[in-house]
C-alpha positions in Angstrom: 7.0 -0.9 -10.3 4.9 -3.1 -8.8 3.5 -6.4 -10.4 0.1 -5.8 -12.0 -2.7 -8.2 -10.0 -3.9 -11.1 -11.5 -7.9 -10.2 -12.3 -11.0 -12.8 -11.3 -10.9 -14.4 -14.3 -7.1 -15.2 -14.0 -7.6 -16.0 -10.5 -10.1 -18.8 -11.8 -8.0 -19.6 -14.8 -11.2 -18.7 -16.8 -11.6 -16.9 -19.9 -11.8 -12.9 -20.0 -15.1 -12.8 -20.9 -19.2 -12.3 -19.6 -20.6 -15.6 -20.6 -19.1 -18.3 -18.8 -20.9 -21.8 -17.2 -21.5 -21.7 -13.9 -20.2 -25.1 -13.5 -16.7 -24.1 -15.2 -16.2 -21.3 -12.8 -17.4 -23.8 -9.6 -14.8 -26.0 -10.8 -12.0 -24.1 -10.8 -12.5 -22.5 -7.6 -13.1 -25.4 -5.7 -9.8 -26.8 -7.8 -7.1 -23.8 -7.3 -9.0 -23.2 -3.5 -8.2 -26.7 -2.7 -4.4 -25.8 -3.5 -4.3 -22.4 -1.7 -6.7 -22.6 1.6 -4.5 -22.8 4.7 -5.2 -26.3 6.2 -2.6 -26.9 3.5 -0.7 -24.9 5.0 0.0 -25.3 8.4 3.6 -26.2 8.4 4.3 -23.6 6.2 6.3 -20.9 7.8 4.4 -17.8 9.2 5.2 -15.8 5.7 3.7 -18.9 3.4 0.5 -18.7 5.4 -0.1 -15.5 5.4 0.9 -16.0 1.6 -2.0 -18.6 1.6 -4.7 -16.6 3.5 -4.7 -13.3 1.7 -4.8 -15.4 -2.1 -7.5 -17.8 -0.6 -9.5 -14.5 0.2 -8.9 -13.0 -3.8 -9.6 -16.1 -4.2 -13.1 -16.3 -2.2 -13.9 -12.7 -4.0 -13.6 -13.7 -7.3 -15.3 -16.5 -6.7 -18.2 -13.9 -5.3 -18.1 -11.7 -8.1 -18.0 -14.2 -11.1 -20.5 -17.1 -9.8 -23.2 -14.1 -9.8 -23.6 -12.5 -13.4 -24.2 -9.0 -12.8 -21.7 -9.3 -10.6 -19.8 -10.1 -13.3 -21.1 -8.0 -15.5 -20.0 -5.5 -13.5 -16.6 -6.6 -13.1 -16.2 -7.0 -16.6 -17.4 -4.1 -17.0 -15.0 -2.0 -15.2 -11.6 -4.1 -17.1 -13.4 -2.6 -20.0 -12.8 1.0 -19.2 -17.1 1.2 -18.8 -19.0 3.6 -17.3 -19.9 3.7 -13.5 -23.3 3.3 -12.7 -22.8 7.1 -11.4 -22.0 8.6 -14.6 -24.6 7.0 -16.4 -27.2 7.7 -14.1 -30.1 8.4 -17.2 -32.6 5.6 -17.6 -35.8 5.7 -19.9 -38.7 8.0 -18.5 -40.9 4.8 -19.9 -38.9 2.1 -17.8 -39.1 4.3 -14.5 -42.8 4.6 -14.2 -42.9 1.3 -15.2 -41.1 0.4 -12.4 -42.9 2.6 -9.8 -46.1 0.6 -11.0 -44.5 -2.7 -10.1 -43.6 -1.1 -7.3 -46.9 0.1 -6.2 -47.8 -3.4 -6.9 -45.5 -5.4 -5.2 -46.8 -2.8 -1.8 -50.4 -4.6 -2.3 -49.1 -7.8 -2.6 -46.7 -7.5 0.6 -50.3 -6.8 2.6 -51.3 -10.2 1.4 -49.7 -13.6 2.0 -46.3 -14.7 1.4 -47.8 -17.5 -0.3 -50.5 -15.7 -2.4 -50.8 -16.4 -6.5 -49.9 -13.2 -7.5 -47.3 -12.5 -5.7 -45.9 -16.3 -7.0 -47.0 -14.7 -9.8 -44.9 -11.1 -10.3 -42.1 -13.5 -8.4 -42.6 -15.4 -12.4 -42.4 -12.0 -14.0 -39.3 -10.1 -12.0 -37.2 -13.2 -12.6 -38.1 -13.6 -16.7 -37.3 -10.3 -16.6 -33.9 -10.5 -15.2 -33.0 -13.2 -16.9 -34.0 -11.3 -20.4 -31.2 -9.1 -18.7 -28.7 -11.5 -18.4 -29.0 -12.6 -22.3 -28.8 -9.0 -23.7 -25.4 -8.5 -21.2 -24.5 -11.6 -23.2 -25.1 -10.4 -26.2 -23.5 -7.1 -25.6 -20.7 -8.3 -24.3 -20.4 -10.8 -27.6 -20.5 -7.5 -29.0 -17.3 -6.4 -27.6 -15.4 -9.3 -27.6 -16.1 -9.2 -31.9 -14.5 -5.1 -31.5 -11.3 -4.4 -31.9 -10.0 -2.3 -28.7 -9.6 0.1 -30.6 -12.8 0.5 -32.4 -15.2 3.6 -31.5 -17.9 1.3 -31.3 -17.1 0.0 -28.1 -17.8 3.4 -26.3 -21.7 2.5 -26.8 -21.6 -1.0 -26.7 -20.3 -0.3 -22.9 -22.8 2.9 -22.9 -25.5 -0.1 -23.4 -23.7 -2.6 -20.6 -24.7 -0.2 -18.2 -27.6 0.6 -19.1 -28.6 -2.5 -19.3 -26.9 -3.3 -15.7 -28.7 -0.4 -14.2 -32.5 -1.5 -15.6 -31.3 -5.1 -13.8 -30.8 -3.6 -10.6 -34.1 -1.9 -10.3 -35.3 -5.5 -11.2 -33.4 -7.1 -8.4 -35.0 -4.2 -5.7 -38.1 -5.2 -7.1 -37.6 -9.1 -6.3 -35.4 -8.4 -3.0 -38.8 -6.0 -1.9 -41.3 -8.9 -2.9 -39.9 -11.4 -0.4 -39.0 -9.1 2.3 -42.0 -9.8 4.6 
């Protein structure tokens, strides 16, 4: 039987949870990176150098995933057996209508100066909304952590996490569009 691959959390020596300190993620990444980096294994055998490169690539992937809250949530949701974006697509019509209105407003703002006050205001509003989604995710994952694995409520919470992530993707897309020139 093949050995199970360590999770991104295990690779970085972090607890398997959503609410992580960004500085701790960075510290653990840098510490492990120094241990594994191929430059420190130049005198090792070719096989050991290859293993060092593979482990460094996996560590970099873990860091890239866990340092970003929405990627971390996606990853944790997958580990918990939650629905994928393809499995849970539905969004509230009122939310979708609001996103469409914001997109049209952004298109109007993009026709003006990149330094226009309206553009900065829109970006602040979208960032605030994105930060609220991060807070929602933290609450949902904390509730999940408190439930035993066999609890039937887990499925509902996982669906709620997916709903928040889907909504967050819309807001991230709007921010990206607002910044594009």
